[in-house]
N, CA, C and O atoms as CSV, one atom per row, in Angstrom:
chain,resi,resn,atom,element,x,y,z
A,1,UNK,N,N,5.796,-3.642,-30.338
A,1,UNK,CA,C,5.070,-3.892,-29.113
A,1,UNK,C,C,6.026,-3.732,-27.933
A,1,UNK,O,O,7.061,-4.396,-27.869
A,2,UNK,N,N,5.679,-2.863,-27.020
A,2,UNK,CA,C,6.425,-2.705,-25.782
A,2,UNK,C,C,5.688,-3.432,-24.670
A,2,UNK,O,O,4.458,-3.439,-24.621
A,3,UNK,N,N,6.450,-4.036,-23.788
A,3,UNK,CA,C,5.858,-4.809,-22.695
A,3,UNK,C,C,6.439,-4.344,-21.372
A,3,UNK,O,O,7.652,-4.189,-21.229
A,4,UNK,N,N,5.564,-4.125,-20.419
A,4,UNK,CA,C,5.977,-3.855,-19.052
A,4,UNK,C,C,5.886,-5.180,-18.304
A,4,UNK,O,O,4.805,-5.756,-18.179
A,5,UNK,N,N,7.008,-5.654,-17.814
A,5,UNK,CA,C,7.030,-6.920,-17.082
A,5,UNK,C,C,7.156,-6.674,-15.589
A,5,UNK,O,O,7.958,-5.850,-15.149
A,6,UNK,N,N,6.362,-7.389,-14.822
A,6,UNK,CA,C,6.453,-7.323,-13.363
A,6,UNK,C,C,6.880,-8.700,-12.873
A,6,UNK,O,O,6.237,-9.710,-13.160
A,7,UNK,N,N,7.973,-8.715,-12.130
A,7,UNK,CA,C,8.497,-9.961,-11.576
A,7,UNK,C,C,8.132,-10.014,-10.094
A,7,UNK,O,O,8.376,-9.061,-9.355
A,8,UNK,N,N,7.558,-11.111,-9.674
A,8,UNK,CA,C,7.184,-11.295,-8.274
A,8,UNK,C,C,8.437,-11.497,-7.434
A,8,UNK,O,O,9.162,-12.478,-7.602
A,9,UNK,N,N,8.683,-10.553,-6.529
A,9,UNK,CA,C,9.803,-10.694,-5.596
A,9,UNK,C,C,9.303,-10.888,-4.167
A,9,UNK,O,O,10.086,-10.905,-3.217
A,10,UNK,N,N,7.992,-11.034,-4.033
A,10,UNK,CA,C,7.390,-11.270,-2.721
A,10,UNK,C,C,7.246,-12.770,-2.509
A,10,UNK,O,O,8.075,-13.550,-2.977
A,11,UNK,N,N,6.226,-13.162,-1.826
A,11,UNK,CA,C,5.951,-14.558,-1.507
A,11,UNK,C,C,5.664,-15.344,-2.785
A,11,UNK,O,O,4.824,-14.942,-3.590
A,12,UNK,N,N,6.351,-16.444,-2.966
A,12,UNK,CA,C,6.176,-17.274,-4.160
A,12,UNK,C,C,5.124,-18.364,-3.962
A,12,UNK,O,O,4.826,-19.116,-4.891
A,13,UNK,N,N,4.556,-18.453,-2.748
A,13,UNK,CA,C,3.627,-19.529,-2.434
A,13,UNK,C,C,2.179,-19.063,-2.383
A,13,UNK,O,O,1.289,-19.750,-2.885
A,14,UNK,N,N,1.934,-17.904,-1.783
A,14,UNK,CA,C,0.551,-17.437,-1.650
A,14,UNK,C,C,0.405,-16.018,-2.196
A,14,UNK,O,O,1.386,-15.288,-2.332
A,15,UNK,N,N,-0.817,-15.647,-2.501
A,15,UNK,CA,C,-1.113,-14.326,-3.042
A,15,UNK,C,C,-1.238,-13.328,-1.891
A,15,UNK,O,O,-1.973,-13.559,-0.931
A,16,UNK,N,N,-0.517,-12.229,-2.000
A,16,UNK,CA,C,-0.559,-11.169,-0.993
A,16,UNK,C,C,-1.206,-9.916,-1.574
A,16,UNK,O,O,-1.371,-9.798,-2.789
A,17,UNK,N,N,-1.568,-8.986,-0.701
A,17,UNK,CA,C,-2.116,-7.711,-1.164
A,17,UNK,C,C,-1.160,-7.024,-2.135
A,17,UNK,O,O,-1.594,-6.425,-3.119
A,18,UNK,N,N,0.127,-7.112,-1.860
A,18,UNK,CA,C,1.124,-6.456,-2.712
A,18,UNK,C,C,1.071,-6.963,-4.148
A,18,UNK,O,O,1.361,-6.212,-5.079
A,19,UNK,N,N,0.710,-8.216,-4.335
A,19,UNK,CA,C,0.621,-8.771,-5.685
A,19,UNK,C,C,-0.445,-8.070,-6.506
A,19,UNK,O,O,-0.150,-7.522,-7.568
A,20,UNK,N,N,-1.671,-8.082,-6.027
A,20,UNK,CA,C,-2.728,-7.516,-6.856
A,20,UNK,C,C,-2.689,-5.992,-6.886
A,20,UNK,O,O,-3.181,-5.390,-7.840
A,21,UNK,N,N,-2.112,-5.350,-5.859
A,21,UNK,CA,C,-1.954,-3.892,-5.916
A,21,UNK,C,C,-0.944,-3.497,-6.982
A,21,UNK,O,O,-1.160,-2.525,-7.706
A,22,UNK,N,N,0.155,-4.238,-7.089
A,22,UNK,CA,C,1.159,-3.942,-8.118
A,22,UNK,C,C,0.567,-4.106,-9.515
A,22,UNK,O,O,0.829,-3.301,-10.409
A,23,UNK,N,N,-0.226,-5.147,-9.693
A,23,UNK,CA,C,-0.866,-5.385,-10.991
A,23,UNK,C,C,-1.856,-4.267,-11.300
A,23,UNK,O,O,-1.892,-3.755,-12.418
A,24,UNK,N,N,-2.657,-3.891,-10.306
A,24,UNK,CA,C,-3.655,-2.830,-10.505
A,24,UNK,C,C,-2.995,-1.484,-10.783
A,24,UNK,O,O,-3.550,-0.670,-11.522
A,25,UNK,N,N,-1.830,-1.236,-10.209
A,25,UNK,CA,C,-1.119,0.026,-10.452
A,25,UNK,C,C,-0.446,0.048,-11.817
A,25,UNK,O,O,-0.338,1.107,-12.434
A,26,UNK,N,N,-0.005,-1.078,-12.285
A,26,UNK,CA,C,0.679,-1.134,-13.579
A,26,UNK,C,C,-0.292,-1.050,-14.752
A,26,UNK,O,O,0.069,-0.539,-15.812
A,27,UNK,N,N,-1.498,-1.535,-14.582
A,27,UNK,CA,C,-2.464,-1.596,-15.686
A,27,UNK,C,C,-2.780,-0.232,-16.297
A,27,UNK,O,O,-2.795,-0.129,-17.524
A,28,UNK,N,N,-3.036,0.832,-15.507
A,28,UNK,CA,C,-3.311,2.131,-16.134
A,28,UNK,C,C,-2.124,2.682,-16.921
A,28,UNK,O,O,-2.307,3.341,-17.944
A,29,UNK,N,N,-0.904,2.412,-16.442
A,29,UNK,CA,C,0.288,2.860,-17.159
A,29,UNK,C,C,0.375,2.159,-18.508
A,29,UNK,O,O,0.629,2.792,-19.533
A,30,UNK,N,N,0.162,0.848,-18.497
A,30,UNK,CA,C,0.192,0.080,-19.744
A,30,UNK,C,C,-0.895,0.563,-20.698
A,30,UNK,O,O,-0.657,0.708,-21.896
A,31,UNK,N,N,-2.068,0.806,-20.171
A,31,UNK,CA,C,-3.182,1.274,-20.998
A,31,UNK,C,C,-2.860,2.637,-21.613
A,31,UNK,O,O,-3.104,2.851,-22.801
A,32,UNK,N,N,-2.319,3.550,-20.825
A,32,UNK,CA,C,-2.037,4.910,-21.290
A,32,UNK,C,C,-0.981,4.950,-22.387
A,32,UNK,O,O,-1.070,5.767,-23.304
A,33,UNK,N,N,0.017,4.077,-22.301
A,33,UNK,CA,C,1.116,4.105,-23.252
A,33,UNK,C,C,1.058,2.995,-24.295
A,33,UNK,O,O,1.961,2.873,-25.123
A,34,UNK,N,N,0.008,2.189,-24.262
A,34,UNK,CA,C,-0.150,1.130,-25.252
A,34,UNK,C,C,0.769,-0.060,-25.040
A,34,UNK,O,O,1.078,-0.779,-25.991
A,35,UNK,N,N,1.211,-0.278,-23.808
A,35,UNK,CA,C,2.092,-1.400,-23.490
A,35,UNK,C,C,1.276,-2.663,-23.239
A,35,UNK,O,O,0.079,-2.607,-22.957
A,36,UNK,N,N,1.945,-3.783,-23.347
A,36,UNK,CA,C,1.413,-5.052,-22.872
A,36,UNK,C,C,1.899,-5.219,-21.432
A,36,UNK,O,O,2.920,-4.649,-21.050
A,37,UNK,N,N,1.174,-5.994,-20.643
A,37,UNK,CA,C,1.559,-6.265,-19.258
A,37,UNK,C,C,1.844,-7.754,-19.122
A,37,UNK,O,O,0.986,-8.589,-19.409
A,38,UNK,N,N,3.061,-8.080,-18.682
A,38,UNK,CA,C,3.454,-9.476,-18.484
A,38,UNK,C,C,3.786,-9.693,-17.010
A,38,UNK,O,O,4.517,-8.907,-16.406
A,39,UNK,N,N,3.251,-10.751,-16.448
A,39,UNK,CA,C,3.466,-11.082,-15.039
A,39,UNK,C,C,4.324,-12.337,-14.949
A,39,UNK,O,O,3.995,-13.370,-15.533
A,40,UNK,N,N,5.432,-12.236,-14.210
A,40,UNK,CA,C,6.372,-13.343,-14.099
A,40,UNK,C,C,6.456,-13.843,-12.662
A,40,UNK,O,O,6.555,-13.055,-11.721
A,41,UNK,N,N,6.417,-15.143,-12.508
A,41,UNK,CA,C,6.681,-15.813,-11.234
A,41,UNK,C,C,5.676,-15.462,-10.134
A,41,UNK,O,O,6.036,-15.384,-8.960
A,42,UNK,N,N,4.430,-15.253,-10.519
A,42,UNK,CA,C,3.367,-15.006,-9.546
A,42,UNK,C,C,2.708,-16.333,-9.179
A,42,UNK,O,O,2.622,-17.228,-10.020
A,43,UNK,N,N,2.238,-16.479,-7.925
A,43,UNK,CA,C,1.677,-17.757,-7.469
A,43,UNK,C,C,0.200,-17.932,-7.823
A,43,UNK,O,O,-0.591,-18.367,-6.986
A,44,UNK,N,N,-0.170,-17.597,-9.050
A,44,UNK,CA,C,-1.565,-17.702,-9.448
A,44,UNK,C,C,-1.848,-19.077,-10.035
A,44,UNK,O,O,-1.115,-19.564,-10.896
A,45,UNK,N,N,-2.908,-19.685,-9.562
A,45,UNK,CA,C,-3.394,-20.931,-10.152
A,45,UNK,C,C,-4.763,-20.630,-10.747
A,45,UNK,O,O,-5.761,-21.268,-10.414
A,46,UNK,N,N,-4.782,-19.634,-11.640
A,46,UNK,CA,C,-6.031,-19.200,-12.263
A,46,UNK,C,C,-5.726,-18.693,-13.664
A,46,UNK,O,O,-4.587,-18.359,-13.992
A,47,UNK,N,N,-6.748,-18.644,-14.462
A,47,UNK,CA,C,-6.595,-18.121,-15.816
A,47,UNK,C,C,-6.480,-16.601,-15.754
A,47,UNK,O,O,-6.714,-15.990,-14.711
A,48,UNK,N,N,-6.117,-16.006,-16.879
A,48,UNK,CA,C,-6.027,-14.547,-16.942
A,48,UNK,C,C,-7.381,-13.910,-16.653
A,48,UNK,O,O,-7.456,-12.883,-15.979
A,49,UNK,N,N,-8.445,-14.515,-17.157
A,49,UNK,CA,C,-9.791,-13.983,-16.927
A,49,UNK,C,C,-10.150,-14.026,-15.439
A,49,UNK,O,O,-10.729,-13.080,-14.906
A,50,UNK,N,N,-9.803,-15.125,-14.780
A,50,UNK,CA,C,-10.062,-15.246,-13.344
A,50,UNK,C,C,-9.222,-14.245,-12.550
A,50,UNK,O,O,-9.682,-13.690,-11.552
A,51,UNK,N,N,-7.991,-14.021,-13.001
A,51,UNK,CA,C,-7.124,-13.051,-12.344
A,51,UNK,C,C,-7.711,-11.644,-12.431
A,51,UNK,O,O,-7.710,-10.906,-11.446
A,52,UNK,N,N,-8.207,-11.277,-13.598
A,52,UNK,CA,C,-8.825,-9.958,-13.777
A,52,UNK,C,C,-10.001,-9.799,-12.819
A,52,UNK,O,O,-10.125,-8.767,-12.160
A,53,UNK,N,N,-10.851,-10.794,-12.737
A,53,UNK,CA,C,-12.000,-10.737,-11.819
A,53,UNK,C,C,-11.540,-10.628,-10.368
A,53,UNK,O,O,-12.106,-9.862,-9.588
A,54,UNK,N,N,-10.519,-11.390,-10.014
A,54,UNK,CA,C,-9.976,-11.370,-8.654
A,54,UNK,C,C,-9.466,-9.978,-8.298
A,54,UNK,O,O,-9.785,-9.451,-7.232
A,55,UNK,N,N,-8.677,-9.384,-9.186
A,55,UNK,CA,C,-8.116,-8.054,-8.925
A,55,UNK,C,C,-9.225,-7.012,-8.848
A,55,UNK,O,O,-9.180,-6.116,-8.005
A,56,UNK,N,N,-10.218,-7.125,-9.721
A,56,UNK,CA,C,-11.323,-6.162,-9.718
A,56,UNK,C,C,-12.114,-6.216,-8.406
A,56,UNK,O,O,-12.626,-5.195,-7.948
A,57,UNK,N,N,-12.211,-7.392,-7.810
A,57,UNK,CA,C,-12.927,-7.543,-6.536
A,57,UNK,C,C,-12.121,-7.014,-5.353
A,57,UNK,O,O,-12.696,-6.589,-4.351
A,58,UNK,N,N,-10.793,-7.039,-5.465
A,58,UNK,CA,C,-9.930,-6.760,-4.325
A,58,UNK,C,C,-9.414,-5.326,-4.230
A,58,UNK,O,O,-8.852,-4.959,-3.198
A,59,UNK,N,N,-9.580,-4.498,-5.266
A,59,UNK,CA,C,-8.950,-3.184,-5.233
A,59,UNK,C,C,-9.820,-2.095,-5.842
A,59,UNK,O,O,-10.728,-2.361,-6.630
A,60,UNK,N,N,-9.515,-0.864,-5.454
A,60,UNK,CA,C,-10.131,0.305,-6.088
A,60,UNK,C,C,-9.108,1.026,-6.962
A,60,UNK,O,O,-9.441,2.014,-7.617
A,61,UNK,N,N,-7.879,0.545,-6.978
A,61,UNK,CA,C,-6.809,1.144,-7.775
A,61,UNK,C,C,-7.114,0.933,-9.253
A,61,UNK,O,O,-7.646,-0.106,-9.644
A,62,UNK,N,N,-6.777,1.920,-10.065
A,62,UNK,CA,C,-7.002,1.794,-11.510
A,62,UNK,C,C,-8.467,1.657,-11.848
A,62,UNK,O,O,-8.861,0.834,-12.675
A,63,UNK,N,N,-9.281,2.493,-11.182
A,63,UNK,CA,C,-10.736,2.439,-11.372
A,63,UNK,C,C,-11.277,1.032,-11.135
A,63,UNK,O,O,-12.010,0.474,-11.952
A,64,UNK,N,N,-10.893,0.487,-9.999
A,64,UNK,CA,C,-11.322,-0.854,-9.561
A,64,UNK,C,C,-10.941,-1.951,-10.547
A,64,UNK,O,O,-11.693,-2.904,-10.749
A,65,UNK,N,N,-9.776,-1.810,-11.153
A,65,UNK,CA,C,-9.285,-2.841,-12.057
A,65,UNK,C,C,-9.816,-2.757,-13.472
A,65,UNK,O,O,-9.584,-3.669,-14.266
A,66,UNK,N,N,-10.522,-1.691,-13.813
A,66,UNK,CA,C,-11.104,-1.600,-15.162
A,66,UNK,C,C,-10.028,-1.518,-16.242
A,66,UNK,O,O,-10.237,-1.996,-17.357
A,67,UNK,N,N,-8.872,-0.913,-15.922
A,67,UNK,CA,C,-7.789,-0.857,-16.905
A,67,UNK,C,C,-7.208,-2.247,-17.152
A,67,UNK,O,O,-6.828,-2.575,-18.275
A,68,UNK,N,N,-7.142,-3.051,-16.112
A,68,UNK,CA,C,-6.666,-4.426,-16.274
A,68,UNK,C,C,-7.627,-5.211,-17.158
A,68,UNK,O,O,-7.198,-5.993,-18.006
A,69,UNK,N,N,-8.912,-5.004,-16.961
A,69,UNK,CA,C,-9.912,-5.672,-17.794
A,69,UNK,C,C,-9.766,-5.249,-19.253
A,69,UNK,O,O,-9.888,-6.078,-20.155
A,70,UNK,N,N,-9.508,-3.970,-19.486
A,70,UNK,CA,C,-9.302,-3.477,-20.847
A,70,UNK,C,C,-8.080,-4.126,-21.480
A,70,UNK,O,O,-8.117,-4.516,-22.647
A,71,UNK,N,N,-6.996,-4.244,-20.718
A,71,UNK,CA,C,-5.798,-4.912,-21.240
A,71,UNK,C,C,-6.106,-6.359,-21.601
A,71,UNK,O,O,-5.678,-6.850,-22.645
A,72,UNK,N,N,-6.845,-7.034,-20.739
A,72,UNK,CA,C,-7.216,-8.424,-21.000
A,72,UNK,C,C,-8.050,-8.534,-22.274
A,72,UNK,O,O,-7.809,-9.407,-23.107
A,73,UNK,N,N,-9.026,-7.649,-22.421
A,73,UNK,CA,C,-9.901,-7.694,-23.596
A,73,UNK,C,C,-9.141,-7.409,-24.888
A,73,UNK,O,O,-9.513,-7.909,-25.949
A,74,UNK,N,N,-8.077,-6.607,-24.805
A,74,UNK,CA,C,-7.252,-6.304,-25.982
A,74,UNK,C,C,-6.157,-7.353,-26.189
A,74,UNK,O,O,-5.341,-7.237,-27.104
A,75,UNK,N,N,-6.146,-8.371,-25.337
A,75,UNK,CA,C,-5.121,-9.417,-25.370
A,75,UNK,C,C,-3.726,-8.831,-25.106
A,75,UNK,O,O,-2.742,-9.243,-25.721
A,76,UNK,N,N,-3.661,-7.871,-24.188
A,76,UNK,CA,C,-2.400,-7.244,-23.817
A,76,UNK,C,C,-1.958,-7.665,-22.421
A,76,UNK,O,O,-1.167,-6.965,-21.788
A,77,UNK,N,N,-2.449,-8.782,-21.938
A,77,UNK,CA,C,-2.113,-9.289,-20.608
A,77,UNK,C,C,-1.588,-10.709,-20.732
A,77,UNK,O,O,-2.241,-11.586,-21.299
A,78,UNK,N,N,-0.385,-10.918,-20.186
A,78,UNK,CA,C,0.216,-12.259,-20.184
A,78,UNK,C,C,0.472,-12.675,-18.746
A,78,UNK,O,O,1.126,-11.962,-17.985
A,79,UNK,N,N,-0.053,-13.840,-18.386
A,79,UNK,CA,C,0.119,-14.351,-17.024
A,79,UNK,C,C,1.038,-15.556,-17.082
A,79,UNK,O,O,1.331,-16.159,-16.049
């Protein structure tokens, strides 16, 4: 199992556009190569399922977050 890890180097207190855009951009890469996606040090106070819904509402990247949803459904997303 290969994992692509994203470490939050932005704001550690609130969620910014850069947070969910980075996640939405990484999801298609993980999906294409069969990687897991791990998110480190993000200021989320939500479950993985809630995060997927949040990203899907906020972006059109990665087919509006559909790749992130696929990763979640395959249990390839760690928050």
